[in-house]
C-alpha positions in Angstrom: 95.8 116.4 157.8 98.0 114.6 155.2 96.9 115.1 151.6 95.9 111.9 149.9 95.6 112.8 146.2 96.1 109.3 144.9 93.5 107.8 147.2 91.0 110.6 146.5 91.4 110.2 142.8 91.0 106.4 142.8 87.9 106.8 145.0 86.3 109.4 142.7 87.0 107.4 139.5 85.7 104.2 141.0 82.4 106.0 141.6 82.1 106.9 137.9 82.4 103.3 136.5 79.3 101.1 136.7 79.6 97.3 137.0 77.8 96.9 133.7 80.6 98.9 132.0 83.2 96.3 133.1 81.1 93.2 132.5 80.2 92.5 136.1 76.7 91.3 137.1 74.4 93.6 139.1 72.4 92.0 141.9 69.9 94.3 143.6 70.4 97.8 144.8 73.8 99.1 145.5 74.5 101.5 148.4 77.0 103.6 146.5 77.4 104.4 142.8 80.1 102.9 140.8 82.3 99.9 141.6 83.1 98.5 145.0 86.7 98.3 146.3 86.6 94.6 146.0 85.5 94.7 142.4 88.3 97.2 141.4 90.9 94.9 143.1 89.7 91.9 141.2 89.7 93.8 137.9 93.2 95.2 138.6 94.5 91.8 139.7 95.7 93.1 143.1 94.7 92.0 146.6 91.7 93.8 148.2 93.9 94.7 151.2 96.5 96.4 148.9 93.8 98.4 147.1 92.2 99.5 150.3 95.6 100.7 151.5 96.0 102.7 148.3 92.7 104.5 148.8 93.3 105.2 152.4 96.8 106.6 151.8 98.6 103.9 153.7 100.3 102.8 150.5 101.7 105.7 148.4 104.2 104.0 146.0 102.4 101.7 143.6 104.5 100.3 140.7 103.9 101.3 137.1 102.4 97.8 136.5 99.8 98.4 139.2 98.9 101.8 137.8 98.5 100.4 134.4 96.2 97.7 135.8 94.2 100.3 137.7 93.9 102.4 134.5 92.4 99.5 132.6 90.1 98.5 135.5 88.8 102.1 135.8 88.5 102.7 132.1 90.8 105.7 132.2 91.5 107.5 128.9 95.0 108.8 128.1 94.6 112.1 130.0 93.2 110.4 133.1 95.9 107.8 133.0 98.6 110.4 132.7 97.2 112.2 135.7 97.1 109.0 137.7 100.8 108.4 137.0 101.7 112.0 137.9 100.0 112.0 141.3 101.7 108.7 142.1 105.1 110.3 141.3 105.8 108.2 138.2 106.3 108.9 134.5 103.7 107.0 132.4 104.9 104.4 130.0 103.5 104.8 126.5 100.7 102.4 125.7 101.4 100.0 122.8 100.7 102.2 119.8 97.9 101.2 117.4 97.4 102.2 113.8 98.0 105.9 113.1 94.9 107.8 112.2 94.5 111.5 111.3 91.9 113.6 113.0 89.5 114.9 110.3 89.4 118.3 112.1 93.2 118.5 111.7 92.9 117.9 108.0 90.3 120.7 107.7 92.5 123.0 109.8 95.4 122.5 107.4 93.2 123.2 104.4 92.4 126.5 105.9 96.0 127.6 105.6 96.4 128.1 101.8 99.5 130.3 102.3 101.3 127.9 104.7 102.7 124.5 103.8 101.6 122.1 106.6 102.2 118.4 107.1 101.5 115.8 109.8 104.3 113.4 110.6 103.7 110.0 112.3 105.7 108.3 115.0 108.0 106.7 112.4 108.3 110.0 110.4 105.8 108.9 107.8 104.1 111.8 106.1 100.5 111.1 107.0 98.9 114.2 105.5 99.6 117.5 104.0 97.8 120.5 102.5 98.1 121.4 98.9 100.9 123.9 99.3 103.0 121.4 101.2 102.6 118.8 98.4 103.7 121.5 95.9 106.8 122.3 98.1 107.9 118.7 98.4 106.7 117.6 94.9 110.2 116.9 93.6 110.7 113.8 95.8 110.4 110.5 94.1 110.4 108.0 97.0 107.6 106.9 99.4 105.9 109.1 102.0 108.5 108.7 104.8 110.7 111.7 105.7 113.8 109.5 106.4 113.5 107.6 103.2 113.1 110.9 101.2 116.0 112.5 103.0 118.6 109.7 102.7 117.5 107.6 99.7 116.2 110.2 97.3 119.0 111.8 95.2 116.9 115.0 94.9 117.3 115.6 98.7 120.9 116.8 98.4 119.9 119.6 96.1 116.6 120.3 97.7 118.2 120.9 101.2 121.3 123.1 100.8 122.1 122.4 104.5 121.6 118.6 104.1 124.0 117.5 106.7 122.4 119.7 109.4 118.9 118.6 108.4 119.9 115.0 108.4 121.5 115.2 111.9 118.5 116.9 113.4 116.1 114.5 111.8 117.9 111.3 112.9 118.2 112.7 116.5 114.5 113.4 116.5 113.8 109.9 115.2 115.9 108.4 118.1 113.7 110.2 120.6 110.6 108.6 119.1 112.3 105.3 119.0 112.9 105.5 122.7 109.3 106.6 123.5 107.7 104.0 121.3 110.2 101.2 121.3 107.6 98.5 120.6 106.1 100.3 117.6 106.5 97.8 114.7 106.5 100.6 112.1 109.4 102.4 113.8 111.3 99.1 113.9 110.6 98.5 110.2 111.8 102.0 109.2 115.0 101.6 111.3 115.9 98.3 109.7 115.3 99.7 106.2 117.5 102.8 106.9 120.3 100.9 108.5 120.4 98.4 105.5 120.0 101.0 102.7 121.8 104.1 103.9 125.4 104.2 105.2 125.0 107.9 106.0 122.0 107.2 108.2 123.9 104.4 110.0 126.8 106.7 110.8 124.5 109.4 112.3 122.5 106.8 114.1 125.6 105.4 115.8 126.2 108.9 117.4 123.2 108.2 119.7 122.2 111.9 119.5 118.7 112.4 120.9 117.1 115.7 120.3 113.4 116.6 120.4 113.8 120.1 119.3 113.5 120.7 115.5 115.3 123.2 113.4 113.6 126.5 113.6 114.4 127.5 110.0 115.2 125.6 106.8 116.1 126.6 103.3 114.7 124.7 100.4 115.9 124.8 96.8 112.7 124.3 94.8 113.2 123.3 91.1 110.7 125.9 89.9 110.8 128.9 92.2 114.4 128.6 93.6 115.5 129.2 97.1 112.8 129.5 99.8 113.8 130.0 103.5 110.9 129.1 105.8 110.4 129.3 109.6 109.1 126.1 111.2 106.7 125.5 114.0 106.1 122.0 115.3 103.1 121.1 117.5 102.4 117.8 119.2 99.0 116.3 118.2 97.4 115.7 121.6 94.8 113.3 120.2 97.5 111.0 118.7 100.7 110.7 120.8 103.8 110.7 118.6 102.3 112.7 115.8 103.5 116.2 114.9 101.9 119.0 113.0 104.6 120.9 111.1 103.7 124.3 109.8 106.1 126.4 107.5 105.8 130.1 107.0 107.9 132.8 105.3 108.8 136.2 106.7 106.5 138.8 105.2 107.9 141.1 102.4 110.8 138.8 101.6 111.9 137.0 98.5 110.9 133.7 100.2 107.4 135.0 100.8 107.1 135.9 97.1 108.5 132.6 95.9 106.1 130.7 98.2 103.2 132.8 96.8 104.3 132.0 93.2 104.6 128.3 94.1 101.0 128.4 95.3 99.9 130.1 92.1 101.6 127.5 89.9 100.2 124.6 91.9 96.6 126.0 91.8 96.8 126.6 88.1 98.1 123.1 87.4 95.4 121.6 89.6 92.8 123.5 87.8 94.0 122.2 84.5 94.4 118.6 85.7 90.9 118.5 87.2 89.3 119.8 84.0 91.5 117.8 81.6 89.4 115.3 79.5 90.8 111.9 78.5 92.0 113.2 75.1 93.2 116.8 75.4 93.7 119.0 72.4 97.3 119.8 71.9 98.3 123.5 71.8 101.0 124.9 69.5 103.2 125.8 72.5 103.1 122.2 73.8 100.4 122.9 76.4 96.9 121.6 76.3 93.4 123.0 76.3 90.9 121.5 78.7 87.2 120.8 78.3 86.5 123.9 80.4 88.6 126.0 78.1 91.6 126.4 80.5 94.8 126.0 78.7 97.5 124.6 81.1 101.1 125.3 80.3 103.4 122.7 78.9 105.7 120.9 81.4 109.1 119.6 80.3 110.3 116.2 81.1 113.3 117.5 83.1 112.0 117.2 86.7 108.6 118.6 85.9 109.9 122.2 85.4 108.1 124.8 83.4 109.7 125.6 80.1 112.2 128.5 79.9 114.4 130.0 82.5 113.6 129.3 86.1 111.5 132.0 87.8 113.1 134.5 90.2 110.3 136.6 91.5 110.3 139.9 93.2 106.5 140.2 93.8 103.3 138.6 92.5 99.8 140.1 92.5 96.7 140.1 90.4 95.2 143.4 89.2 92.6 144.6 86.8 88.8 144.2 86.7 87.2 141.1 85.2 86.0 141.8 81.8 85.4 139.9 78.6 88.7 140.6 76.9 91.1 140.8 79.8 90.8 139.2 83.3 94.0 140.9 84.5 97.6 139.8 85.1 99.8 138.7 87.9 103.3 140.0 87.3 106.7 140.6 88.8 109.5 142.9 87.7 111.1 140.1 85.8 109.0 137.0 84.8 105.2 137.3 84.6 102.2 135.1 85.0 99.7 136.3 82.5 96.0 135.4 82.8 93.8 136.4 79.8 90.3 135.6 78.8 89.9 135.4 75.1 87.4 134.4 72.5 88.1 131.3 70.3 85.3 130.1 68.0 82.7 132.0 70.0 83.9 130.2 73.2 85.6 131.9 76.1 89.0 130.5 76.8 91.1 131.2 79.9 94.8 131.2 78.9 97.5 131.0 81.5 101.0 131.8 80.4 104.2 131.3 82.4 107.7 132.4 81.7 109.5 135.5 80.6 107.0 137.9 78.9 108.2 141.3 77.6 108.4 143.6 80.6 106.2 145.5 80.9 103.8 143.1 79.3 100.9 144.7 77.4 98.1 144.2 80.1 100.4 145.5 82.8 101.7 148.6 80.9 
């Protein structure tokens, strides 16, 4: 007996769709559940005879337009539609994309990775979301939340990416793949027009017609505060949103990059703590920092690119040690610079003081 996968699938799906689901009137009892063949043919705008031949296996080569019509008539979701195309021997055409939305569960998942920068890229390489460490890593960029705009139009990109030419080549090649998959996406067309008009470098790479879905597996970033960080990269397609990618960065354990990434997370967390607690009028500190209404003194930040004062940090290892007690919470230190956290008393009020920079080594709490 000849296998009739397409006909069997259509028959099964037809039985799962009630006439009320597709706006058809129901008159009396029906002998079989779901839609009749004649009703599917009308909804799909094909002849009854043609649809009957599809179910019976006498017609095995429907066009993509017919399959799209049948998908709509049978209310198939993306996975069911993909399966219909596959058993018919065709590659599915992407549906016209709608507005990009982020799955709330994906946001919660990224927040559970405090030690790994993670971002979600949209079809047009818009940065749709990121966790806190990712925003700390890419904080130096000044332009809008689009990866191509940042890469080609932000002057900071050339110093942030030491291998800028390679990163640019891979990024444009990946964008071309998405341009081919979602050619009717207005946002992709908008970004392409902008980049061709504003960036000669982008236009030159675009004219090569390179198309590459594979991303770089490793990138080196030069962060203005913690220096060079080399991170491995994993990219995952977001199944619930075709065209979106989850990008996760991680450093090899026990390397300078892992330590620099840990320091970056510490700096970002400390700043966030100070900013969240900062009242409208903060009290200035002698060192240029400020004391918050929760008694957390955040460090001063210079105007030169948001860097911390003093020499840039080059860290060997960061950790916190010591037991919590009234006079000394402990310290996080490296063999060179040190992050010192102390709990002191000022006017009978406990004050948490966070100090960054070069502190005499060994600093008193660490000695």
